[in-house]
ZAZAMAR-907373 format. One record per residue: residue in three letters; x, y, z of N, C-alpha, C in turn. Coordinates in steps of 0.2 Angstrom, whole numbers, padded with zeros to 4 digits, m for minus. Example, Ala and Ser with C-alpha at 12.3 -4.5 7.8 and 13.67 -1.06 7.14 Angstrom:
2
REC residu n_xx n_yy n_zz ca_xx ca_yy ca_zz c_xx c_yy c_zz
REC Ala 0066 m0028 0039 0062 m0022 0039 0066 m0016 0039
REC Ser 0064 m0011 0035 0068 m0005 0036 0064 0000 0039
END
This chain:
176
REC residu n_xx n_yy n_zz ca_xx ca_yy ca_zz c_xx c_yy c_zz
REC Met m0174 m0149 0139 m0170 m0149 0131 m0174 m0139 0130
REC His m0178 m0140 0129 m0180 m0133 0126 m0179 m0127 0125
REC Ser m0178 m0124 0135 m0177 m0119 0136 m0170 m0119 0132
REC Leu m0165 m0125 0134 m0158 m0126 0133 m0155 m0120 0123
REC Arg m0162 m0126 0119 m0162 m0121 0112 m0163 m0114 0110
REC Asn m0170 m0116 0120 m0167 m0105 0115 m0164 m0100 0118
REC Thr m0163 m0102 0122 m0157 m0099 0129 m0149 m0098 0121
REC Ala m0147 m0105 0117 m0143 m0106 0113 m0146 m0102 0106
REC Val m0152 m0101 0105 m0151 m0095 0101 m0152 m0090 0104
REC Leu m0154 m0087 0107 m0152 m0080 0111 m0148 m0079 0112
REC Phe m0142 m0082 0115 m0135 m0081 0113 m0131 m0077 0106
REC Cys m0137 m0082 0104 m0132 m0080 0098 m0138 m0076 0092
REC Ala m0143 m0074 0094 m0146 m0067 0093 m0140 m0061 0095
REC Leu m0140 m0062 0103 m0135 m0053 0105 m0127 m0057 0104
REC Leu m0126 m0061 0101 m0117 m0063 0096 m0116 m0059 0091
REC Val m0123 m0061 0085 m0126 m0054 0081 m0125 m0048 0081
REC Gly m0130 m0046 0083 m0134 m0043 0088 m0125 m0036 0090
REC Cys m0122 m0038 0092 m0114 m0037 0094 m0109 m0034 0092
REC Ala m0108 m0043 0084 m0104 m0040 0082 m0105 m0035 0074
REC Ser m0114 m0033 0072 m0115 m0026 0069 m0112 m0022 0072
REC Ile m0111 m0020 0076 m0109 m0013 0081 m0102 m0014 0082
REC Val m0095 m0018 0080 m0093 m0018 0078 m0088 m0013 0077
REC Asp m0082 m0011 0074 m0080 m0003 0073 m0084 0003 0070
REC Arg m0089 0001 0075 m0093 0007 0068 m0087 0015 0067
REC His m0080 0014 0075 m0080 0022 0073 m0074 0016 0075
REC Pro m0068 0022 0074 m0059 0019 0074 m0058 0017 0078
REC Lys m0055 0013 0081 m0052 0010 0086 m0044 0015 0090
REC Ile m0044 0017 0093 m0043 0023 0097 m0037 0018 0098
REC Ala m0029 0020 0096 m0022 0015 0098 m0020 0022 0101
REC Tyr m0021 0027 0105 m0015 0029 0111 m0020 0028 0116
REC Ala m0017 0030 0121 m0016 0031 0127 m0021 0037 0131
REC Asp m0021 0044 0130 m0023 0048 0129 m0031 0049 0127
REC Lys m0036 0045 0127 m0042 0047 0127 m0046 0056 0124
REC Gln m0043 0057 0127 m0044 0063 0127 m0041 0068 0120
REC His m0038 0065 0119 m0033 0071 0112 m0036 0072 0107
REC Pro m0036 0078 0104 m0040 0080 0099 m0039 0076 0095
REC Leu m0043 0075 0089 m0046 0072 0083 m0042 0072 0081
REC Ser m0043 0083 0079 m0039 0084 0073 m0033 0083 0074
REC Asp m0032 0079 0078 m0023 0077 0079 m0023 0076 0081
REC Thr m0026 0069 0076 m0025 0061 0073 m0026 0060 0067
REC Ala m0023 0054 0067 m0022 0052 0062 m0028 0044 0061
REC Ile m0029 0041 0054 m0030 0034 0052 m0031 0029 0048
REC Phe m0028 0021 0050 m0024 0019 0047 m0031 0014 0046
REC Ala m0036 0013 0038 m0038 0010 0037 m0038 0001 0029
REC Cys m0041 m0006 0033 m0040 m0009 0031 m0042 m0003 0021
REC Ala m0039 m0007 0016 m0046 m0005 0012 m0049 m0011 0008
REC Glu m0054 m0015 0004 m0056 m0016 0002 m0054 m0021 m0004
REC Val m0049 m0026 m0005 m0048 m0027 m0009 m0054 m0033 m0013
REC Ala m0054 m0034 m0016 m0055 m0042 m0019 m0052 m0051 m0017
REC Gly m0055 m0053 m0014 m0051 m0059 m0010 m0047 m0058 m0006
REC Tyr m0048 m0054 m0002 m0040 m0053 0002 m0045 m0050 0010
REC Thr m0042 m0052 0016 m0046 m0048 0020 m0042 m0046 0026
REC Cys m0041 m0040 0030 m0037 m0036 0032 m0041 m0035 0038
REC Gly m0034 m0036 0044 m0037 m0033 0053 m0031 m0029 0056
REC Ile m0031 m0028 0056 m0025 m0021 0059 m0025 m0022 0068
REC Thr m0020 m0029 0069 m0019 m0028 0074 m0016 m0027 0079
REC Arg m0010 m0022 0078 m0007 m0021 0082 m0006 m0010 0079
REC Ile m0004 m0008 0083 m0003 m0002 0084 0007 m0001 0087
REC Asp 0012 m0001 0085 0016 m0002 0092 0018 m0006 0097
REC Asp 0013 m0005 0102 0014 m0011 0107 0007 m0011 0110
REC Met 0003 m0004 0108 m0002 m0006 0111 m0008 m0013 0103
REC Asp m0009 m0017 0108 m0014 m0023 0104 m0020 m0022 0102
REC Thr m0021 m0023 0097 m0029 m0018 0094 m0035 m0023 0088
REC Trp m0032 m0032 0094 m0036 m0037 0088 m0041 m0033 0091
REC Asn m0050 m0036 0088 m0054 m0037 0088 m0058 m0043 0092
REC Tyr m0059 m0046 0097 m0062 m0052 0098 m0068 m0052 0095
REC Tyr m0071 m0049 0096 m0079 m0050 0091 m0081 m0051 0085
REC Asn m0077 m0049 0082 m0074 m0048 0073 m0070 m0054 0070
REC Gly m0068 m0059 0075 m0059 m0062 0074 m0054 m0059 0070
REC Gly m0054 m0055 0075 m0047 m0050 0076 m0046 m0045 0069
REC Asn m0052 m0046 0065 m0052 m0041 0060 m0053 m0034 0060
REC Thr m0050 m0029 0066 m0050 m0024 0065 m0048 m0019 0060
REC Leu m0054 m0015 0056 m0055 m0013 0049 m0050 m0004 0048
REC Trp m0049 m0003 0057 m0049 0003 0058 m0046 0008 0061
REC Val m0040 0012 0064 m0037 0014 0072 m0035 0022 0064
REC Arg m0037 0026 0073 m0035 0030 0072 m0025 0032 0077
REC Val m0021 0033 0073 m0015 0034 0079 m0014 0042 0077
REC Leu m0008 0042 0084 m0005 0049 0085 0000 0049 0080
REC Pro m0001 0056 0075 0006 0059 0072 0014 0055 0073
REC Gly 0017 0054 0068 0025 0052 0070 0029 0047 0070
REC Ala 0032 0041 0072 0034 0038 0069 0030 0029 0069
REC His 0026 0025 0069 0025 0019 0071 0025 0011 0066
REC His 0024 0008 0070 0023 m0001 0070 0018 m0003 0068
REC Val 0018 m0008 0064 0007 m0006 0061 0007 m0020 0059
REC Gly 0005 m0019 0063 0004 m0027 0064 m0003 m0028 0059
REC Val m0002 m0034 0056 m0008 m0035 0052 m0009 m0040 0052
REC Val m0015 m0042 0049 m0018 m0051 0049 m0021 m0051 0041
REC Ala m0019 m0055 0038 m0023 m0053 0030 m0023 m0060 0029
REC Ser m0030 m0063 0027 m0032 m0067 0022 m0034 m0068 0014
REC Asn m0032 m0074 0010 m0035 m0074 0005 m0040 m0078 0005
REC Gly m0042 m0080 0010 m0049 m0087 0009 m0044 m0093 0010
REC Arg m0037 m0096 0009 m0036 m0102 0009 m0029 m0101 0012
REC Asp m0026 m0094 0015 m0019 m0094 0019 m0021 m0088 0021
REC Ile m0016 m0090 0030 m0018 m0085 0037 m0011 m0080 0037
REC Asn m0009 m0075 0035 m0004 m0071 0034 m0002 m0066 0041
REC Trp 0005 m0066 0044 0003 m0059 0050 0009 m0057 0047
REC Leu 0008 m0052 0046 0013 m0047 0040 0015 m0039 0044
REC Ser 0018 m0037 0045 0019 m0028 0048 0025 m0025 0041
REC Phe 0025 m0019 0045 0028 m0012 0041 0028 m0010 0046
REC Asp 0033 m0004 0043 0033 0002 0050 0033 0009 0045
REC Ile 0032 0012 0047 0028 0017 0043 0033 0023 0050
REC Lys 0036 0029 0046 0039 0034 0048 0037 0039 0047
REC Asp 0033 0044 0046 0028 0052 0047 0024 0052 0045
REC Val 0019 0050 0048 0012 0050 0050 0011 0058 0050
REC Gln 0004 0060 0049 0002 0067 0046 m0003 0068 0050
REC Pro m0006 0071 0054 m0014 0073 0059 m0017 0073 0050
REC Gly m0023 0070 0053 m0030 0071 0044 m0027 0067 0041
REC His m0024 0063 0041 m0021 0060 0036 m0025 0055 0035
REC Val m0027 0049 0030 m0030 0046 0031 m0026 0039 0025
REC Tyr m0022 0033 0030 m0019 0028 0029 m0020 0026 0024
REC Ser m0021 0021 0019 m0024 0015 0014 m0021 0008 0019
REC Leu m0022 0003 0020 m0019 m0003 0020 m0019 m0009 0015
REC Glu m0015 m0009 0011 m0020 m0012 0007 m0016 m0022 0003
REC Ile m0019 m0027 0005 m0018 m0030 0003 m0015 m0037 m0003
REC Gly m0009 m0038 m0007 m0012 m0041 m0011 m0008 m0046 m0010
REC Ala m0004 m0049 m0015 0001 m0056 m0017 0010 m0053 m0016
REC Ala 0012 m0059 m0010 0015 m0057 m0011 0020 m0056 m0017
REC Pro 0027 m0055 m0020 0030 m0055 m0025 0033 m0065 m0024
REC Pro 0038 m0065 m0027 0037 m0072 m0028 0047 m0071 m0026
REC Pro 0047 m0078 m0026 0055 m0078 m0020 0058 m0077 m0023
REC Pro 0066 m0073 m0026 0071 m0074 m0031 0074 m0081 m0035
REC Ala 0075 m0082 m0041 0075 m0088 m0038 0081 m0089 m0041
REC Val 0089 m0083 m0038 0095 m0087 m0036 0096 m0083 m0032
REC Val 0100 m0087 m0026 0103 m0079 m0024 0111 m0078 m0023
REC Pro 0114 m0075 m0019 0120 m0071 m0020 0123 m0077 m0020
REC Gly 0131 m0077 m0027 0134 m0080 m0026 0133 m0082 m0032
REC Gly 0127 m0085 m0037 0125 m0086 m0041 0121 m0091 m0040
REC Lys 0121 m0096 m0036 0119 m0104 m0032 0110 m0104 m0034
REC Lys 0107 m0108 m0038 0102 m0109 m0037 0098 m0107 m0033
REC Ala 0092 m0104 m0031 0087 m0105 m0022 0085 m0113 m0023
REC Ser 0085 m0114 m0015 0081 m0123 m0016 0073 m0122 m0016
REC Ser 0072 m0122 m0018 0065 m0122 m0017 0060 m0128 m0012
REC Thr 0057 m0121 m0009 0053 m0122 m0001 0046 m0123 0001
REC Gly 0041 m0120 m0009 0034 m0117 m0009 0033 m0112 m0007
REC Gly 0040 m0107 m0007 0038 m0100 m0001 0037 m0100 0006
REC Lys 0039 m0106 0009 0037 m0107 0014 0043 m0104 0019
REC Lys 0044 m0100 0024 0050 m0101 0031 0050 m0103 0031
REC Pro 0057 m0104 0037 0059 m0111 0039 0055 m0115 0044
REC Asn 0050 m0109 0046 0048 m0110 0053 0037 m0115 0047
REC Gly 0037 m0113 0041 0035 m0119 0042 0029 m0114 0040
REC Val 0028 m0107 0040 0024 m0100 0039 0024 m0098 0031
REC Thr 0020 m0100 0027 0019 m0096 0021 0015 m0088 0019
REC Lys 0023 m0086 0018 0021 m0080 0017 0019 m0077 0008
REC Ser 0012 m0078 0009 0010 m0078 0002 0004 m0072 m0002
REC Met 0005 m0067 0005 0001 m0060 0005 0006 m0055 0006
REC Ser 0005 m0047 0003 0009 m0044 0006 0005 m0041 0007
REC Val 0008 m0033 0013 0003 m0025 0014 0007 m0023 0011
REC Ser 0003 m0014 0010 0006 m0010 0007 0001 m0003 0010
REC Tyr 0002 0002 0008 m0001 0006 0012 m0001 0011 0009
REC Lys m0007 0017 0007 m0006 0022 0002 m0005 0029 0005
REC Asp m0006 0035 0005 m0006 0038 0011 m0011 0041 0006
REC Leu m0017 0042 0008 m0023 0047 0004 m0024 0055 0006
REC Gly m0020 0055 0009 m0019 0065 0010 m0024 0068 0017
REC Lys m0023 0072 0017 m0030 0077 0025 m0036 0077 0020
REC Met m0039 0076 0024 m0047 0074 0023 m0051 0081 0031
REC Asp m0057 0079 0030 m0059 0083 0035 m0063 0075 0038
REC Ser m0066 0067 0034 m0069 0065 0036 m0066 0060 0032
REC Tyr m0069 0054 0035 m0065 0048 0032 m0071 0044 0030
REC Thr m0075 0039 0026 m0081 0034 0028 m0078 0029 0025
REC Leu m0079 0024 0028 m0076 0018 0027 m0080 0010 0025
REC Arg m0082 0011 0021 m0085 0004 0016 m0083 m0003 0018
REC Val m0092 m0005 0022 m0089 m0011 0023 m0095 m0018 0022
REC Gly m0090 m0022 0019 m0097 m0025 0013 m0093 m0027 0006
REC Gln m0098 m0032 0005 m0095 m0034 m0005 m0101 m0033 m0009
REC Asn m0110 m0030 m0008 m0109 m0028 m0015 m0113 m0021 m0008
REC Ser m0120 m0014 m0015 m0123 m0012 m0017 m0126 m0013 m0008
REC Ile m0134 m0018 m0007 m0138 m0021 m0003 m0136 m0023 0004
REC His m0131 m0025 0005 m0127 m0023 0014 m0119 m0020 0014
REC Thr m0118 m0017 0009 m0113 m0013 0014 m0116 m0005 0019
REC Thr m0112 m0007 0021 m0114 m0002 0028 m0108 0003 0027
REC Glu m0109 0009 0029 m0104 0016 0025 m0105 0019 0034
REC Leu m0098 0020 0037 m0097 0020 0044 m0090 0028 0042
REC Lys m0094 0031 0048 m0089 0038 0044 m0088 0042 0050
REC Ala m0080 0042 0051 m0075 0047 0055 m0072 0053 0054
REC Ala m0072 0058 0058 m0070 0067 0058 m0062 0066 0059
REC Phe m0062 0070 0059 m0056 0075 0063 m0059 0081 0064
END
């Protein structure tokens, strides 16, 4: 029994060690791994108080991070148009969100920001009152959050800060 407990402790320590190296570099979301970094862009989850963000998909490529609960914090992409999938949480709800971005520029960083979803309209076309569904879609999924992006412009490098306060913040840097 003692050896089973030691094995469990060792397994947990290894898991924590692996989790600490997750997302050190942006996940590459394109096939040509030798593509010059100067001709890429970065999508990065912004740190917004009360929300967590994870990039789950770029176009047809899965970017889900199995070692960090799915929360891939940053992804490197090629210029052009992209469809981006995001998982967002506010501690109570989890939302699967997506958006399209038409003109990604090389060397640019795009900050993905999670926020509260705007309230549903009170009146439907034709002047009838909207039925109250509590913000739920017909399949029962609550859309309580929204995602938007901001082009931070062309940069030589980008530093992602991970953590809630100055004691536990880790700075990760990616260059172009």
